N, C-alpha and C positions, 0 to 999 in steps of 0.2 A: 621928526623931532625924537630922540633915542626916549623910549620908555621902558621903564623897570618895574617889575613887580614884586616886590620886599615881603614876602609872607613873614609873620612872627607870633612866635607865642607868648612872648616873656622871657623867654630864657636868656641864658650867657650868651650862646652859642647865635642866637638871634641879634642879639645886640652888637655881635662882632660884623653882621652883614649891613647892619645899620651903618655903622663906622665905615664900612667900605665902599657902601653905596655915598656916603656922605663924601669920600677922598674922589669918587667918582664924579659927582654934580661938580665941585670945587676946579677937577680937571676939564670941564665940559662935556665928559664922556657920556653924560645922561643929563638928562633934562626934565624930565617928566618922573616923576616916584607913587608909585600907587603900592600904599600898605594895606596888607589883608592880615586879618585874623578868623581862621574856621574852627566854629566849633561844631563838636559833635551834638545831633541832634537829642534832645530829650527819650525817655522810652517811650514806648506805645501806654505803658500804663501811668507814668508821670502825664502823655499827654490826655488821658481821659480824663485825668482829673482838676489840668492844670488849663486854665484859657489859653487861647492862643496869644492874646497881649501880654500874660506874665509869663510865659515862656519865652516871648521875645526880648522882653525887659531883662530876663535875668539873662538871657543870649548878648545883649548889649552890653550888660553892666560887667560881666567874666571878657567880655571883647576888649572895652575899655582898660580893662585890669591889665587884661596883657598888654594893651599897646603902651601903657603909660611909659615906660620907658622908653620904646622906639622915639615914641611921640614929642618924648621930651628934649633926646639928643638931635631929631631931624629939627626941631625950632628951634635951639641954642645953635643950631647950623647957619642956622637961616634956610632950611632946605623946604621948601612945599613940599605937601605930601594931599594924594586924597585916600581917604582913609574908606577901607571895604568891609563887611559883616558879613562871611560867609555859612551857611549851615549846613552840613553833612557830610562825608569823607574827605580827609584831609585832601588829599594827592588830589582826587579826580576834582575838587570846587577848587584848587590853587590852577592846575591845569587848566578846566575850562574857563576860568577868567581869565586869564593871561592870554587865552584866544580870545575872548569878547572883548576886552579891552585892546586888543592890538599891540602889545609890550613886546617886544624886540627880543628879551628876555626874563628869566626867571632869578631870583640873585639868591640863596639862600645858603647858611651855615651849619654846619652839620659835627658832630661830636665825633672822635675818629674813634672806634670801635672793630674789632676784625670781623673778616667777611661772613665767618660764621654766622657771628653776633646780627651782624644785620639780617643774616637770610633767616634765623631764625624769628628772628625781633621783628621781620617784616618790616623793614627800613623806611621810611615817610621819603626820605631824599632817594632810594628804589623805585618807590610808587613813581612819585612826581616823574623823574627820566621814563618813566614805564608811559604814564598818559599824557605827558607834552607836548607840543608841536612846534613848540618855540625853546631856543636851546634856555639850559639851567647852566649858569654858575654856581658852583660850589665853593665857597669858601669854609678851609680848614679849622677847627679849632686848637687850641692845645691838645699837645697827648693826653690821653686819656690815662690812670695810672692801669699797673700790671691789673688789679682786681677787675675794673671795667674793662680793659681789652677782653678782658677772658667772660663777661658778660654776669660779670656779678656787682649789684648797685653797691657806691659805696658804705652805706648803711648796713648792710647785709655782711660785708667784709669785715666792718666793723665788730659786729657782736660775735662774729666766729673767732675775732683776732681777739676777743676778751674774755671766749668761752676759753680757746686753748691758751691762753696765760693763766686764766685761775685753775 
C-alpha cells in the first residue's frame, strides 16, 4: 500500500502539497497519508520554568492550528490521514518519521526562490533531501515576485518602496 508523508506548517505552499496528494489519492496512486507538523523545541530557559505537560500542550495547540487547513481539505475530499506531531529539527524529524512509518515518499511544497537564497537561508527542502532515505517529491508553488527571488521579504520590500517614493 503506497504510503505518503505530508509535512505541513499551515503555509499556502503546504496546502498546494495537500491538494496534490488529494489528486493522487483520487487517481489511486496513494492509499495511506500521514500528515505531520514539526514544532521547534522550547529553549532551555522556558523548559526550566514551564513543566513538560504545559510544553506539550503548547506544542499540540500550535500543531493543531498549523494543520487545521490541511485537515479540512483532506476531510472535505474524504481522504483519511493519520496525524503526527514531532518536536525537534524539522528536516531530521521529517526524514526520521518517514523511515519509521515505512513511507514510500515524502511530498512537500516549496516556495520558488533563487539558489543563492536557498543556500543562505538554509532551505528546509534542501535539508530534508540531505537527511531523507526515501524519495522526496517537491511541488513548486507559484513563482515568487522579483523581491522574494532576491531574498527580500515582501513586507521589507514594500517598506523600502514607500521610503523610496516619499
